[in-house]
C-alpha positions in Angstrom: -33.3 -43.9 19.7 -30.8 -42.0 21.4 -28.1 -42.5 18.8 -30.8 -41.5 16.2 -31.6 -38.2 18.2 -27.9 -37.5 18.5 -27.3 -38.1 15.0 -30.1 -35.5 13.7 -28.8 -33.1 16.2 -25.4 -33.4 14.6 -26.6 -33.0 11.4 -28.9 -30.0 12.1 -25.6 -28.4 13.6 -23.6 -29.1 10.7 -26.1 -27.7 8.6 -26.2 -24.4 10.6 -22.5 -24.1 10.7 -22.6 -24.3 7.1 -25.2 -21.7 6.9 -23.3 -19.5 9.2 -26.3 -18.4 11.2 -25.8 -20.3 14.4 -27.6 -19.0 17.2 -27.2 -19.6 21.0 -28.6 -22.7 22.6 -27.6 -21.7 26.0 -28.7 -18.7 27.7 -25.9 -16.3 28.3 -26.3 -15.7 32.1 -26.4 -19.5 32.2 -22.9 -19.6 31.3 -22.2 -18.0 35.0 -22.8 -21.5 36.4 -20.3 -23.4 33.9 -17.5 -25.2 35.7 -13.9 -25.2 34.1 -10.6 -26.2 35.6 -8.6 -23.2 37.0 -11.4 -20.8 35.6 -13.7 -18.4 37.5 -16.4 -16.8 35.2 -17.0 -13.4 36.7 -19.5 -12.1 34.3 -22.1 -13.8 32.0 -24.2 -10.9 30.6 -26.4 -10.5 27.4 -25.5 -7.1 25.8 -28.2 -5.7 23.3 -27.5 -4.2 19.8 -25.8 -1.0 20.5 -25.6 -1.4 24.2 -21.9 -1.8 24.9 -19.9 1.1 26.8 -16.4 0.4 26.9 -14.4 0.7 30.2 -11.8 3.3 30.2 -8.0 2.7 30.8 -8.8 3.7 34.6 -11.2 1.2 35.4 -14.3 3.5 34.9 -16.5 3.9 32.0 -15.7 5.5 28.7 -17.8 6.6 25.5 -19.3 4.2 23.2 -19.2 5.7 19.8 -17.4 2.6 18.5 -19.7 0.3 19.8 -23.0 2.0 18.8 -23.3 -0.2 15.8 -22.4 -3.6 17.5 -24.9 -6.4 17.2 -26.2 -8.1 20.6 -23.8 -10.3 22.2 -23.1 -12.5 24.7 -20.3 -10.9 27.1 -18.2 -13.2 29.3 -15.3 -12.5 31.4 -13.2 -14.6 33.4 -10.2 -15.0 35.6 -7.7 -17.9 34.7 -5.2 -19.5 37.0 -3.3 -22.0 35.5 -0.4 -21.8 38.1 -0.8 -20.3 41.8 0.6 -17.1 41.0 -1.4 -16.4 37.6 -4.4 -13.7 37.3 -5.1 -13.9 33.8 -8.2 -11.8 32.7 -10.1 -12.5 29.6 -13.2 -11.5 27.9 -15.2 -13.6 25.4 -17.8 -12.0 23.2 -20.4 -14.1 21.1 -23.0 -13.0 18.7 -26.4 -13.4 20.0 -27.3 -14.7 16.5 -25.8 -14.8 13.0 -22.6 -16.1 14.5 -20.3 -17.0 11.4 -19.2 -20.0 13.3 -15.6 -19.0 13.7 -13.3 -17.6 16.8 -11.2 -14.9 16.6 -8.4 -14.2 19.1 -6.9 -10.6 19.3 -3.7 -9.4 20.6 -2.0 -7.1 22.9 0.7 -4.4 22.5 4.1 -3.7 24.4 4.0 -4.6 28.2 0.4 -3.4 28.2 -1.9 -5.6 30.4 -5.7 -4.9 28.8 -8.5 -6.3 27.2 -8.3 -5.2 23.6 -12.0 -3.7 23.3 -11.6 -1.9 19.7 -10.0 -5.0 18.0 -12.5 -7.1 19.7 -15.5 -4.9 18.5 -14.2 -5.1 14.7 -14.2 -9.1 15.0 -17.7 -9.1 16.5 -18.9 -6.8 13.7 -17.7 -9.5 11.2 -19.5 -12.3 13.2 -16.7 -13.7 14.9 -16.8 -14.9 18.6 -13.8 -13.1 19.8 -11.7 -12.9 23.0 -9.0 -11.0 24.4 -6.6 -11.1 27.5 -4.8 -8.7 29.7 -1.7 -11.0 29.6 -2.2 -11.6 33.5 -1.3 -8.2 34.7 -2.8 -4.5 35.1 -0.6 -1.5 33.3 1.9 -0.9 30.7 5.1 -1.4 32.7 7.4 -4.7 33.3 7.2 -4.2 36.9 4.7 -6.8 37.3 7.2 -9.7 36.7 9.5 -8.6 39.5 9.6 -11.5 42.1 6.7 -13.0 39.7 8.4 -15.7 37.5 4.9 -17.3 36.7 3.4 -14.0 35.9 6.3 -13.4 33.2 5.4 -16.7 31.7 1.9 -15.8 31.6 2.8 -12.5 29.7 5.0 -14.5 27.6 2.8 -17.1 26.0 0.6 -18.9 28.5 -2.2 -16.5 28.9 -3.1 -16.4 25.2 -3.0 -20.3 25.1 -5.0 -20.6 28.2 -7.6 -17.8 27.0 -7.7 -19.8 23.5 -8.4 -23.1 25.2 -10.9 -21.5 27.8 -12.7 -19.7 25.1 -13.3 -22.7 22.8 -14.9 -24.6 25.6 -17.2 -21.4 26.7 -18.1 -21.3 22.8 -18.8 -24.8 22.8 -21.1 -24.7 25.9 -22.9 -21.5 24.7 -23.7 -22.7 21.0 -23.5 -26.4 21.8 -20.7 -26.8 19.0 -16.9 -25.8 18.9 -16.0 -23.2 16.3 -15.4 -24.8 12.8 -12.3 -22.6 12.5 -9.9 -20.2 14.6 -7.8 -17.3 13.8 -5.5 -14.9 15.5 -5.2 -11.5 14.5 -2.6 -9.0 16.3 0.2 -6.6 15.7 3.4 -5.6 17.3 3.2 -7.6 20.5 0.3 -8.9 19.4 1.9 -10.3 16.3 4.8 -11.7 18.6 2.0 -13.6 20.2 0.7 -15.0 17.3 4.3 -16.2 16.2 4.7 -17.7 19.7 1.2 -19.5 19.3 2.5 -21.1 15.7 5.8 -22.2 17.2 4.5 -23.6 20.7 0.9 -24.3 20.1 0.3 -25.4 16.3 -3.3 -26.7 17.3 -4.6 -23.7 18.3 -5.2 -21.7 15.4 -6.1 -22.8 11.7 -5.1 -19.3 10.6 -2.7 -16.3 12.2 -2.0 -12.7 11.0 1.2 -11.6 12.7 2.0 -7.9 12.0 5.3 -6.1 12.9 5.9 -8.7 15.4 8.2 -8.3 18.1 10.2 -11.8 17.7 13.4 -10.4 18.7 12.1 -8.8 21.8 15.4 -8.7 24.0 17.5 -7.8 20.9 15.0 -4.8 20.0 15.1 -3.9 23.7 19.0 -3.8 23.7 19.1 -1.9 20.4 16.8 0.7 21.9 18.9 0.9 25.2 22.0 1.3 23.3 20.9 4.3 21.0 19.5 5.8 24.3 22.8 5.3 26.2 24.6 7.2 23.4 22.2 9.8 23.3 22.5 11.0 26.9 24.9 13.2 24.9 22.5 15.9 24.0 24.7 17.2 21.0 24.3 14.0 19.7 20.5 14.1 19.1 18.6 14.4 16.1 15.7 17.2 16.1 12.6 16.6 14.2 13.9 19.0 11.8 17.2 17.1 11.3 15.6 13.6 11.0 13.4 15.3 8.2 16.7 16.5 6.5 17.9 12.6 6.6 14.6 11.3 5.5 15.0 13.9 2.6 18.4 12.5 1.5 17.4 8.9 1.9 14.4 9.8 -0.6 16.9 11.6 -3.0 19.3 8.5 -2.9 16.9 5.7 -2.9 13.3 6.7 -4.1 13.6 6.1 -7.6 15.3 2.6 -7.2 12.2 0.7 -7.8 11.5 2.9 -10.8 8.7 4.8 -9.5 9.7 8.4 -7.7 6.6 8.4 -5.1 8.3 9.6 -1.9 8.7 6.1 -0.8 11.8 3.6 -0.6 10.4 0.4 -2.2 13.0 -1.7 -0.9 15.3 -0.2 1.9 17.5 -3.4 1.7 19.0 -1.9 -1.7 19.4 1.7 -0.3 23.2 2.0 0.3 22.5 5.7 2.1 25.5 7.1 4.3 24.4 9.7 6.7 27.9 10.9 6.2 27.0 13.0 3.1 25.2 15.5 5.4 28.2 16.2 7.4 28.7 19.8 7.9 31.6 21.4 6.5 32.1 23.8 9.3 29.8 24.9 11.9 26.3 23.3 12.7 23.7 24.5 10.6 19.8 23.6 9.7 21.0 22.2 6.5 23.6 19.5 7.7 24.5 16.9 10.7 27.4 17.5 13.1 29.6 14.8 13.2 28.0 13.4 16.4 24.5 13.4 14.8 25.9 11.6 11.8 27.1 8.8 14.3 23.6 8.7 15.8 21.9 8.2 12.4 24.4 5.4 11.5 24.0 3.6 14.7 20.4 3.7 14.3 20.5 2.0 11.0 23.2 -0.5 12.3 22.5 -4.1 13.5 24.1 -5.4 16.5 25.4 -8.6 17.1 24.9 -10.8 19.7 28.7 -11.9 20.8 27.2 -15.5 22.4 24.9 -16.5 19.3 26.3 -14.5 16.4 22.9 -13.8 15.4 22.4 -10.1 14.3 19.6 -7.8 16.1 18.5 -5.4 13.5 18.6 -1.7 13.4 16.2 0.4 11.7 15.8 0.9 7.6 16.3 4.0 5.6 13.1 5.8 5.2 12.1 5.4 8.8 13.2 8.6 10.0 10.0 10.5 10.5 9.6 7.9 13.2 12.5 8.7 14.9 12.7 10.9 18.3 15.2 12.8 20.0 16.3 9.6 22.0 16.6 7.6 18.8 14.0 4.8 18.5 10.2 5.4 19.0 9.1 6.4 22.5 7.5 2.7 23.1 10.6 0.9 22.0 12.5 2.7 24.4 10.3 2.4 27.4 10.0 -1.3 26.7 13.7 -1.5 26.4 14.4 0.2 29.6 11.7 -2.1 31.3 13.3 -5.2 30.0 16.8 -4.4 31.7 15.4 -3.0 34.9 12.7 -5.8 35.9 13.4 -8.7 33.8 17.3 -8.8 33.1 18.8 -7.0 36.4 15.7 -7.2 38.6 16.7 -3.9 39.9 14.1 -0.9 39.2 16.7 1.4 39.8 18.9 0.2 37.0 19.8 3.1 34.8 20.9 3.2 30.9 24.5 4.4 31.8 24.9 1.2 33.1 24.1 -0.9 29.9 26.9 -3.0 28.5 26.2 -3.5 25.0 28.6 -6.5 24.0 27.7 -8.6 27.4 24.0 -7.3 28.0 22.6 -8.4 24.5 23.6 -11.9 25.4 22.5 -11.6 28.8 19.1 -10.4 28.0 18.5 -13.4 25.6 20.0 -16.0 28.2 17.7 -14.2 31.0 14.4 -14.5 28.7 15.2 -18.1 27.9 12.5 -17.8 25.0 9.8 -17.0 27.4 9.2 -13.8 25.3 11.3 -13.9 22.2 9.4 -16.2 19.4 12.4 -17.1 17.4 12.3 -20.4 16.9 12.1 -21.1 13.2 10.4 -24.7 13.3 7.0 -23.9 11.8 6.8 -27.7 10.8 4.2 -29.0 13.1 1.8 -25.6 12.5 2.4 -26.3 8.7 2.0 -30.1 8.8 -1.9 -29.7 10.5 -2.8 -27.3 7.7 -2.3 -24.1 9.6 -1.9 -20.7 7.4 0.2 -18.0 8.7 0.3 -14.2 7.3 3.1 -12.1 8.3 3.2 -8.4 7.5 5.7 -5.8 8.2 6.2 -2.1 7.3 9.6 -1.2 5.8 9.2 2.4 7.5 8.7 0.8 10.9 10.7 2.8 13.8 9.2 0.6 16.4 10.4 -3.1 15.5 12.8 -3.3 13.0 11.3 -4.8 9.8 14.9 -6.6 9.4 13.5 -8.8 12.2 10.8 -10.3 9.8 12.7 -10.9 6.9 15.6 -12.6 9.0 13.2 -14.8 10.5 11.6 -15.5 7.3 15.0 -16.8 5.9 15.5 -18.8 8.8 12.4 -20.5 8.7 13.2 -21.5 4.8 16.6 -22.7 5.8 15.1 -24.8 8.6 12.2 -26.4 6.6 14.2 -26.6 3.3 13.4 -24.0 1.1 10.4 -21.7 -0.3 8.6 -24.6 -1.8 8.2 -26.5 1.7 6.9 -23.1 3.2 5.1 -20.7 0.6 1.9 -23.1 0.6 1.2 -22.3 4.2 3.6 -19.2 5.6 4.1 -15.8 3.5 5.5 -12.7 4.7 4.2 -9.5 3.0 6.6 -6.2 3.3 4.8 -2.9 3.0 7.0 0.1 1.7 6.6 3.4 3.5 4.3 1.9 6.3 5.4 2.8 9.8 4.7 0.7 12.8 1.3 -1.6 12.1 -0.1 1.5 10.2 0.7 4.8 9.2 3.7 6.3 7.3 3.7 7.6 3.3 3.0 4.3 2.0 -0.1 2.4 1.1 -0.7 1.3 4.9 -4.5 0.1 4.7 -5.6 -3.7 3.9 -7.6 -6.4 4.6 -5.7 -9.0 6.1 -8.6 -11.1 7.7 -10.1 -11.5 4.1 -6.8 -12.8 2.6 -6.4 -15.3 5.5 -9.9 -16.4 5.2 -9.6 -17.3 1.8 -6.4 -19.2 2.1 -7.7 -21.2 5.0 -11.2 -21.7 3.9 -11.0 -21.7 -0.1 -7.4 -22.6 -0.3 -6.7 -19.6 -2.4 -3.2 -18.4 -1.5 -2.5 -14.6 -1.2 -0.4 -13.9 -4.5 -0.8 -10.0 -3.7 -2.9 -7.8 -1.2 -4.0 -4.6 -2.3 -3.0 -1.7 0.2 -4.4 1.9 0.1 -3.3 5.2 1.4 -5.5 7.9 2.4 -5.0 11.8 2.6 -7.7 13.5 4.9 -9.9 10.6 4.4 -9.5 10.4 0.7 -7.7 7.3 -0.9 -5.0 8.8 -3.2 -2.9 5.6 -3.8 -3.3 1.8 -4.3 -0.7 -0.7 -4.5 -0.1 -4.5 -4.1 1.9 -5.9 -1.2 3.7 -8.7 -2.5 5.0 -12.2 -0.7 8.3 -11.5 -0.1 10.8 -11.6 -1.6 8.7 -10.1 -4.3 8.4 -6.6 -4.9 5.6 -4.5 -6.5 7.0 -3.5 -9.9 5.8 -1.0 -12.2 4.3 -2.4 -15.6 5.5 1.1 -17.3 2.0 2.7 -18.3 -0.6 4.0 -16.5 -1.0 6.0 -13.1 1.4 4.7 -10.4 -1.2 5.6 -7.8 -3.3 2.4 -9.1 -2.5 -1.2 -8.1 -3.5 -2.6 -11.5 -0.5 -0.8 -13.1 1.9 -3.1 -10.7 2.9 -6.8 -10.7 4.5 -8.7 -8.0 7.8 -10.0 -9.4 11.1 -11.1 -7.6 14.0 -8.2 -7.5 
């Protein structure tokens, strides 16, 4: 009789999962008594439809405009302690009804330690059970890691894995059934977290979206600091107007290379622009660059070699100029780079940029990291072998994490696994011309990667293109297909160049 009842329950659960309308079988408040190793549940609260108010960054209460249309859900907060020095905070939200049977975890940015509520709201609204972590610390600095090596490991990779494992157990306790599929969705540091999951824990997620991933975390830090050091000389800095001057010259040189003149560089790797063409013939003027400014622009584009590994750390690409600052890379890249060397490499809060030695310190940073934050392992075979699907994307005009990091990693995966035929069925990279960091920029920069990944994982339909759009003042004015790298969107020769249907993905 027990077997019969259990079998009937299993059949009922499977039926509910297939109809994607699973409801809770355990009360939300009852989860407070759930006992899990190294886990303390600090909140188990039923939240009514539209009843969530987002805590602000100072720990107080913020507005709830984004939450007004959220469905009712069970909100669980917990503290995880996988090591004696760990203090990982997570939140898990589970729909009170109409759960789609799936779990989505969302990523973080830079060194920031906080629960990412906006991304959680988006996932919950799509019917997902969703979780986020503060990565084991609070605040946006890397100072948390000084004297706390276990906390650095938590930030680097452990917090995401522990959050994922714990979330699945709580979901099973709430719905009396584990999620049928698990997804990761993150950009920037969140993209790096997703790639680290694919490399380290191939069974954690069935599908991963990794946008603009900071794979070469230490290399990017070194590049940003190298440029900042050179720009201690104020005469070498590029004002916003001078950066615009360079951008205009880049477009004049390379915009039309893809057959369409549209204010976007389609493939910056084909752009051979040299800032030296803008060098002043005499005194400094608004229409030209001084020799020092030419050197700065060249430095921003240039790769730097790790003298120990002989691996290049990428520079920025032509087309990224509108995101440059007077200190070179984006403000976030500069701050993250300085923190990397102050707190993680030299472990000296008083360390200053003038002490940076590019040849020695690029290698030193990578050695010190020892693959704790970097996510450069090209062996995705375990993830691929168990059926995992990975979509990576990156804006070609990203001024914060070089898009060349993504193309370089993709090529290394192909080399490691035996070519495109062994990889494309599970891993595809989409480069977005004109898009900045995780969005923005002059190119099409809005797209639905989640639906593309769902179709790939759940229906076996690999994304041969993903339609992206660009809007001005809220009105869509251009649509283009994003293509699996190394393919590019190629104009068919007729029809509006602002309509995606008039382009086809082709190898260059």
